Every structure is written in structure tokens, then in C-alpha cells.
C-alpha positions as CSV (number, residue, x, y, z in Angstrom):
1,M,41.8,-33.8,-41.8
2,L,45.5,-34.1,-42.5
3,L,47.0,-31.6,-45.0
4,D,50.2,-33.1,-46.4
5,R,52.1,-34.3,-43.3
6,D,52.4,-31.2,-41.2
7,V,49.0,-29.5,-41.0
8,L,45.9,-30.8,-39.2
9,I,42.4,-29.4,-39.8
10,D,40.6,-29.9,-36.5
11,A,41.8,-32.5,-34.0
12,G,39.0,-34.9,-33.1
13,T,39.4,-38.6,-32.2
14,G,40.4,-39.4,-35.8
15,A,43.8,-38.0,-35.0
16,G,44.3,-41.1,-32.8
17,D,44.6,-43.1,-36.0
18,L,48.0,-41.5,-36.6
19,S,51.2,-43.0,-35.3
20,L,53.4,-41.2,-32.8
21,S,55.9,-40.5,-35.6
22,E,53.1,-39.0,-37.8
23,L,51.8,-36.9,-34.9
24,S,55.3,-35.5,-34.2
25,E,55.4,-34.2,-37.8
26,I,52.4,-32.0,-37.3
27,D,53.5,-28.4,-36.8
28,H,50.2,-26.6,-37.4
29,V,46.6,-27.3,-36.2
30,F,43.7,-25.2,-37.6
31,L,40.6,-25.4,-35.5
32,T,37.1,-24.6,-36.7
33,H,35.8,-24.2,-33.2
34,S,36.2,-25.3,-29.6
35,H,33.6,-28.2,-29.3
36,L,35.1,-31.3,-27.8
37,D,34.8,-33.5,-31.0
38,H,37.1,-31.0,-32.8
39,V,39.8,-30.5,-30.1
40,T,39.9,-33.6,-28.0
41,S,43.2,-35.0,-29.5
42,I,45.3,-31.9,-28.9
43,P,46.1,-32.6,-25.2
44,F,47.1,-36.2,-25.9
45,M,49.0,-35.3,-29.1
46,L,51.1,-32.8,-27.1
47,D,51.6,-35.1,-24.2
48,S,52.7,-38.0,-26.3
49,T,55.0,-36.2,-28.7
50,A,56.4,-33.2,-26.8
51,Y,59.7,-34.9,-26.2
52,M,60.1,-35.6,-29.9
53,R,59.6,-32.0,-30.9
54,D,62.2,-29.2,-31.5
55,R,59.6,-26.6,-32.3
56,P,56.2,-25.6,-30.8
57,L,52.9,-26.8,-32.2
58,T,51.0,-23.8,-33.5
59,I,47.2,-23.7,-32.9
60,Y,45.4,-21.4,-35.3
61,A,41.9,-20.5,-34.2
62,L,39.5,-17.7,-33.6
63,A,40.3,-15.6,-30.5
64,E,37.2,-16.9,-28.8
65,T,38.3,-20.5,-29.5
66,I,41.8,-19.8,-28.1
67,N,40.2,-18.3,-25.0
68,S,38.1,-21.4,-24.5
69,L,41.1,-23.7,-24.8
70,R,43.0,-21.6,-22.2
71,Q,40.1,-21.4,-19.8
72,H,38.7,-24.9,-20.0
73,I,41.4,-27.3,-21.2
74,F,45.0,-26.1,-20.8
75,N,44.4,-24.6,-17.4
76,W,46.4,-26.9,-15.1
77,I,43.1,-28.3,-13.8
78,I,42.0,-30.4,-16.8
79,W,45.4,-30.4,-18.5
80,P,48.8,-28.7,-18.2
81,D,49.3,-25.4,-20.0
82,F,51.6,-26.5,-22.8
83,S,52.0,-22.8,-23.9
84,Q,53.9,-22.3,-20.6
85,I,56.1,-25.5,-20.5
86,P,58.9,-26.2,-20.4
87,N,59.0,-22.4,-20.3
88,E,57.4,-19.3,-21.9
89,Q,60.4,-18.7,-24.1
90,H,60.4,-22.2,-25.6
91,P,56.9,-23.7,-25.1
92,Y,55.6,-26.9,-26.6
93,M,52.5,-25.1,-28.0
94,R,51.7,-21.6,-29.1
95,Y,48.5,-19.9,-30.2
96,K,47.9,-17.8,-33.3
97,A,44.6,-16.0,-33.7
98,I,42.9,-16.1,-37.1
99,T,40.1,-14.0,-38.7
100,P,37.6,-15.0,-41.4
101,G,38.9,-13.8,-44.7
102,E,42.5,-13.4,-43.7
103,T,44.7,-16.0,-45.4
104,V,47.5,-17.9,-43.7
105,M,50.3,-18.9,-46.1
106,L,52.3,-22.0,-45.2
107,N,55.0,-23.1,-47.8
108,G,52.9,-22.1,-50.8
109,R,49.6,-23.4,-49.3
110,A,46.9,-20.8,-48.7
111,I,44.5,-21.5,-45.8
112,T,41.7,-19.1,-45.4
113,P,39.0,-19.1,-42.7
114,L,35.5,-18.9,-44.0
115,P,32.4,-17.8,-42.0
116,A,30.3,-20.4,-40.3
117,N,27.0,-20.2,-38.4
118,H,27.2,-22.4,-35.3
119,V,26.1,-22.1,-31.7
120,I,29.6,-20.8,-30.8
121,P,32.1,-18.8,-32.8
122,A,33.2,-21.0,-35.7
123,V,34.8,-21.0,-39.1
124,G,35.2,-23.3,-42.1
125,F,38.4,-23.4,-44.2
126,H,39.4,-22.9,-47.9
127,L,42.5,-24.8,-48.7
128,D,44.3,-23.6,-51.9
129,S,47.4,-25.3,-53.3
130,G,47.7,-22.8,-56.2
131,E,46.5,-25.6,-58.6
132,S,43.0,-26.2,-57.1
133,S,41.0,-25.8,-53.9
134,L,39.1,-27.6,-51.3
135,V,36.5,-26.1,-49.0
136,F,35.5,-27.6,-45.6
137,T,32.5,-26.0,-43.9
138,G,33.2,-27.2,-40.4
139,D,30.0,-27.2,-38.2
140,T,27.5,-24.8,-39.6
141,T,23.9,-24.2,-40.6
142,V,22.0,-22.0,-42.9
143,Q,23.9,-18.9,-44.0
144,D,24.6,-16.7,-47.1
145,D,28.0,-15.1,-46.5
146,F,29.7,-18.4,-46.8
147,W,28.3,-19.1,-50.2
148,S,29.1,-15.7,-51.5
149,L,32.7,-16.3,-50.8
150,V,32.7,-19.9,-52.1
151,N,31.2,-18.9,-55.4
152,E,34.2,-16.6,-56.0
153,I,36.7,-19.4,-55.6
154,G,38.5,-20.4,-58.8
155,K,39.2,-24.1,-59.5
156,L,37.1,-25.4,-56.5
157,K,37.6,-29.1,-56.8
158,Y,36.0,-30.4,-53.5
159,L,33.4,-29.3,-51.1
160,I,33.2,-31.1,-47.8
161,I,30.0,-30.1,-46.0
162,E,28.3,-31.2,-42.8
163,T,24.9,-32.8,-42.4
164,A,24.6,-33.8,-38.8
165,F,21.0,-35.0,-38.5
166,P,18.3,-36.8,-40.5
167,N,15.1,-34.9,-41.5
168,A,13.2,-36.4,-38.5
169,E,15.5,-34.4,-36.2
170,K,15.3,-31.1,-38.1
171,D,14.2,-29.2,-35.0
172,L,17.4,-30.4,-33.2
173,A,19.5,-29.4,-36.3
174,I,18.0,-25.9,-36.1
175,L,18.5,-25.6,-32.4
176,S,22.1,-26.8,-32.5
177,R,22.8,-25.0,-35.7
178,H,23.6,-27.9,-37.9
179,L,22.1,-29.1,-41.2
180,C,19.7,-31.9,-42.1
181,P,19.1,-33.1,-45.7
182,S,16.2,-30.8,-46.5
183,M,18.3,-27.8,-45.2
184,L,21.3,-29.0,-47.1
185,A,19.3,-29.1,-50.3
186,D,18.3,-25.5,-49.8
187,E,21.9,-24.4,-49.0
188,L,23.3,-26.2,-52.1
189,K,20.9,-24.2,-54.3
190,K,23.2,-21.2,-53.4
191,L,26.2,-23.0,-54.9
192,K,27.0,-21.8,-58.4
193,L,30.1,-24.0,-58.9
194,K,30.4,-27.8,-59.7
195,P,32.8,-29.3,-57.2
196,E,32.7,-32.9,-56.0
197,I,30.6,-32.8,-52.8
198,Y,31.2,-35.0,-49.7
199,I,29.2,-35.2,-46.5
200,T,30.7,-35.2,-43.1
201,H,29.6,-35.0,-39.4
202,L,27.0,-37.7,-39.9
203,K,25.7,-39.1,-36.6
204,P,26.7,-42.7,-35.9
205,G,23.8,-45.0,-36.5
206,E,22.0,-42.4,-38.5
207,D,24.4,-42.1,-41.4
208,E,22.7,-44.4,-43.8
209,I,19.2,-42.9,-43.5
210,T,20.7,-39.4,-43.7
211,M,22.6,-40.2,-46.9
212,Q,19.4,-41.8,-48.3
213,E,17.5,-38.6,-47.5
214,I,20.2,-36.5,-49.1
215,S,19.9,-38.5,-52.3
216,G,16.1,-37.8,-52.2
217,C,16.4,-34.1,-51.5
218,V,19.3,-33.3,-53.8
219,R,18.6,-34.7,-57.2
220,N,20.8,-32.6,-59.6
221,L,24.1,-33.3,-57.8
222,T,26.2,-36.3,-57.0
223,I,26.9,-36.3,-53.3
224,K,29.0,-38.9,-51.5
225,K,29.7,-39.8,-47.9
226,L,33.2,-38.8,-46.6
227,L,35.1,-41.9,-45.7
228,N,37.8,-42.4,-43.1
229,G,41.2,-42.4,-44.7
230,Q,39.9,-40.8,-47.9
231,V,42.6,-39.0,-49.9
232,F,42.0,-35.8,-51.8
233,E,44.6,-34.2,-54.2
234,I,44.5,-30.5,-54.9
């Protein structure tokens, strides 16, 4: 998800839809967690645009996520360590640890990590422009702390929430700490606000049945599928 032109929320394969010029304008990447479908574009983005940059790309993530990137990707075995090149004083990339509840301010935009319940340490994000807000859950499953914080947000305009599996795969959703439609319905009962709701992280080939099941499970809310290239204004 691209915020304005300079902030990327997660960096999965969708970042490959951006041109080199657009990628070079990104100065900040906020990661929900370290799974491959959320970080896979970072190495290629750096390799492709490093010569175009006059400032490091800052990766904002949990300390555990940063440690995973250092150990398993930017380790000189899988990919060069861009936090060390061209040198430590002027690297192409730098890390900045974030903590749930602690807001990062970027040119008037408030980005606050929210708690997530996943198989590895993870967060969602609350994006606040000062006029209205958007919440992105990232990968998560059943939890209460998240909703307590979301219900305190003023002017929440959009909620983007994951539903990874259809109901037939509920056991897999529970094991991998994702949501299925019946679990989503129970979670949305905790929501006291009335934002527009969009579903993300649908499995390819199972998206239609999952959306149909969501419509059957959640009858009092209008819920839409998140589309590629969709634009939100906050």
C-alpha cells in the first residue's frame, strides 16, 4: 500500500507494479511482519534504485522483524547488506525499530503500529492525516487489544482487514493465525465504529467463495473486496 508517494506499507510483489521512478521516490517502508509476501520487493527495490537515491531507505519494523531481515535476507548470502553499503556512514538502507502504540510522525502524517495476533511478531497500522484515518490490520487472527484501540479512533474512514481462508479451511486459518469468514464476523462484532470495510489477503482462486461467505456471515455491514490500484483519500 502506497501512502502518498514516499511511504510504502509492506513490500510484497505488488510493489513491482511501480515504475523505477516511483520506487525511487519511496523513502519509508513500514512492515507489518517478516513473512515473504510482505517483504519480497525490498531487495529488488534497493538494487534497482540505489544509484538514483541521495538518502537511505528507512525500514520501520518491529525489532524481531528487523532481526529476521538481517539474519535471513540482507546477510550477504541471500542478498547484500544494504545497511552497510556503500559504507556504514552513508548506507542505501537503514532500520528503525517501532513499537505498538508509539506513533511515527512524517510530515504531518501519523503512523501508529497496532497489535496483531499472528504466528510471528506482527503489527497492523493506523494511518492518520489529521482529517481522517485508515486502519490496516496486516496478518492477524482473533484478538481483543486491537479492537479496543480501534474503537478509540476518531474519524475512522476505512478499515482494511484480512480474511485469508474460506470457512472450509477454518482449521488452517486457526493454525496459521489468520481469519476465515465466520471468524471475521465474530471479530467485527467488537467494532463499535462505522468505517468502510475492505477485505485483503484473499487466497487466489478462493477469493470469490470467501467473499460470498463473508456476505452470508456478516449481514449488518457492507464489506467489499480490496482491489489492486484502489485509491483511498484520508
